[in-house]
C-alpha beads as a LAMMPS data file, in Angstrom:
LAMMPS data file: protein, C-alpha beads

105 atoms
104 bonds

1 atom types
1 bond types

-500.0 500.0 xlo xhi
-500.0 500.0 ylo yhi
-500.0 500.0 zlo zhi

Masses

1 110.0

Atoms # bond

1 1 1 173.649 -162.489 279.885
2 1 1 172.087 -160.240 277.345
3 1 1 170.041 -157.082 278.466
4 1 1 166.460 -157.902 277.080
5 1 1 166.142 -154.104 275.723
6 1 1 169.265 -154.925 273.689
7 1 1 167.560 -157.879 272.064
8 1 1 164.320 -155.777 271.674
9 1 1 166.406 -153.048 269.714
10 1 1 168.460 -155.528 267.799
11 1 1 165.446 -157.560 266.608
12 1 1 163.445 -154.267 265.674
13 1 1 166.076 -152.681 263.583
14 1 1 167.901 -155.880 262.305
15 1 1 171.764 -156.289 261.368
16 1 1 171.955 -154.126 258.418
17 1 1 170.629 -150.862 260.200
18 1 1 172.224 -151.462 263.356
19 1 1 175.734 -152.394 261.680
20 1 1 175.504 -149.025 259.974
21 1 1 174.361 -147.111 263.036
22 1 1 177.201 -148.703 265.017
23 1 1 179.756 -147.341 262.436
24 1 1 178.107 -144.139 262.751
25 1 1 178.238 -144.057 266.556
26 1 1 182.055 -145.095 266.602
27 1 1 182.592 -142.198 264.237
28 1 1 180.993 -139.953 266.698
29 1 1 182.975 -141.254 269.597
30 1 1 186.373 -140.663 267.616
31 1 1 185.051 -137.083 267.008
32 1 1 184.070 -136.388 270.610
33 1 1 187.377 -137.768 271.932
34 1 1 189.120 -135.489 269.572
35 1 1 187.177 -132.569 270.373
36 1 1 187.929 -133.182 274.352
37 1 1 191.533 -133.721 273.656
38 1 1 191.771 -130.721 271.551
39 1 1 189.591 -128.179 273.296
40 1 1 189.758 -129.428 277.088
41 1 1 193.197 -130.770 276.944
42 1 1 194.762 -128.196 274.566
43 1 1 196.120 -130.965 272.408
44 1 1 197.339 -132.967 275.475
45 1 1 199.197 -130.494 277.208
46 1 1 197.397 -130.536 280.566
47 1 1 197.257 -133.562 282.956
48 1 1 193.872 -135.232 283.413
49 1 1 194.592 -135.828 286.901
50 1 1 192.113 -133.936 289.348
51 1 1 190.684 -131.932 286.653
52 1 1 187.208 -132.985 287.405
53 1 1 185.977 -132.368 283.789
54 1 1 182.023 -131.746 283.647
55 1 1 181.757 -129.571 280.690
56 1 1 180.006 -129.936 277.475
57 1 1 182.879 -131.728 275.746
58 1 1 183.067 -134.219 278.685
59 1 1 179.427 -134.901 278.527
60 1 1 179.559 -135.373 274.843
61 1 1 182.063 -137.957 275.408
62 1 1 180.143 -139.828 278.039
63 1 1 177.135 -140.086 275.676
64 1 1 178.996 -141.310 272.671
65 1 1 180.810 -144.077 274.886
66 1 1 177.459 -144.962 276.079
67 1 1 175.990 -145.110 272.444
68 1 1 179.014 -147.131 271.281
69 1 1 178.601 -149.643 274.119
70 1 1 174.875 -150.227 272.968
71 1 1 175.661 -150.730 269.522
72 1 1 178.594 -153.223 270.292
73 1 1 176.265 -155.140 272.506
74 1 1 173.683 -155.385 269.450
75 1 1 176.534 -156.547 267.376
76 1 1 177.463 -159.487 269.742
77 1 1 173.749 -160.424 269.660
78 1 1 173.628 -160.197 265.874
79 1 1 177.198 -162.430 265.909
80 1 1 176.234 -164.605 268.627
81 1 1 179.669 -163.954 270.030
82 1 1 179.535 -162.766 273.414
83 1 1 181.162 -165.679 274.890
84 1 1 183.999 -165.570 272.136
85 1 1 184.348 -161.764 272.875
86 1 1 184.773 -162.197 276.527
87 1 1 187.446 -164.930 276.172
88 1 1 189.352 -162.621 273.677
89 1 1 189.043 -159.692 276.070
90 1 1 190.534 -161.703 278.808
91 1 1 193.296 -162.961 276.685
92 1 1 194.315 -159.385 275.579
93 1 1 194.023 -157.873 279.182
94 1 1 196.238 -160.810 280.640
95 1 1 198.893 -160.192 277.589
96 1 1 198.980 -156.591 278.326
97 1 1 199.422 -156.965 282.232
98 1 1 202.094 -159.384 281.438
99 1 1 203.877 -156.826 279.219
100 1 1 203.588 -154.317 281.878
101 1 1 204.719 -156.513 284.583
102 1 1 207.797 -157.611 282.471
103 1 1 208.568 -154.003 281.712
104 1 1 208.742 -153.217 285.402
105 1 1 210.917 -156.171 286.456

Bonds

1 1 1 2
2 1 2 3
3 1 3 4
4 1 4 5
5 1 5 6
6 1 6 7
7 1 7 8
8 1 8 9
9 1 9 10
10 1 10 11
11 1 11 12
12 1 12 13
13 1 13 14
14 1 14 15
15 1 15 16
16 1 16 17
17 1 17 18
18 1 18 19
19 1 19 20
20 1 20 21
21 1 21 22
22 1 22 23
23 1 23 24
24 1 24 25
25 1 25 26
26 1 26 27
27 1 27 28
28 1 28 29
29 1 29 30
30 1 30 31
31 1 31 32
32 1 32 33
33 1 33 34
34 1 34 35
35 1 35 36
36 1 36 37
37 1 37 38
38 1 38 39
39 1 39 40
40 1 40 41
41 1 41 42
42 1 42 43
43 1 43 44
44 1 44 45
45 1 45 46
46 1 46 47
47 1 47 48
48 1 48 49
49 1 49 50
50 1 50 51
51 1 51 52
52 1 52 53
53 1 53 54
54 1 54 55
55 1 55 56
56 1 56 57
57 1 57 58
58 1 58 59
59 1 59 60
60 1 60 61
61 1 61 62
62 1 62 63
63 1 63 64
64 1 64 65
65 1 65 66
66 1 66 67
67 1 67 68
68 1 68 69
69 1 69 70
70 1 70 71
71 1 71 72
72 1 72 73
73 1 73 74
74 1 74 75
75 1 75 76
76 1 76 77
77 1 77 78
78 1 78 79
79 1 79 80
80 1 80 81
81 1 81 82
82 1 82 83
83 1 83 84
84 1 84 85
85 1 85 86
86 1 86 87
87 1 87 88
88 1 88 89
89 1 89 90
90 1 90 91
91 1 91 92
92 1 92 93
93 1 93 94
94 1 94 95
95 1 95 96
96 1 96 97
97 1 97 98
98 1 98 99
99 1 99 100
100 1 100 101
101 1 101 102
102 1 102 103
103 1 103 104
104 1 104 105
């Protein structure tokens, strides 16, 4: 079920504007992940376990994840593909879990 707010936003701005906005938000998420990785993790040399991150880089990463999720929901509306995406996600998760399970056997 699509959130009515997502429908409202998608209908207001349309595919062209929102598909471009989606690209921009994904780029911002990429940058936020890189900044978090580089600054907070010192290029991956520190474990994430028990670190309790709540700094500026963490907050920015959370915001960018939210922005991308909102944009992806709109893309599913525009493409009328929510069920298809859900099906593909399930297939991909199953395949990856199967790979992990076989690797441990």
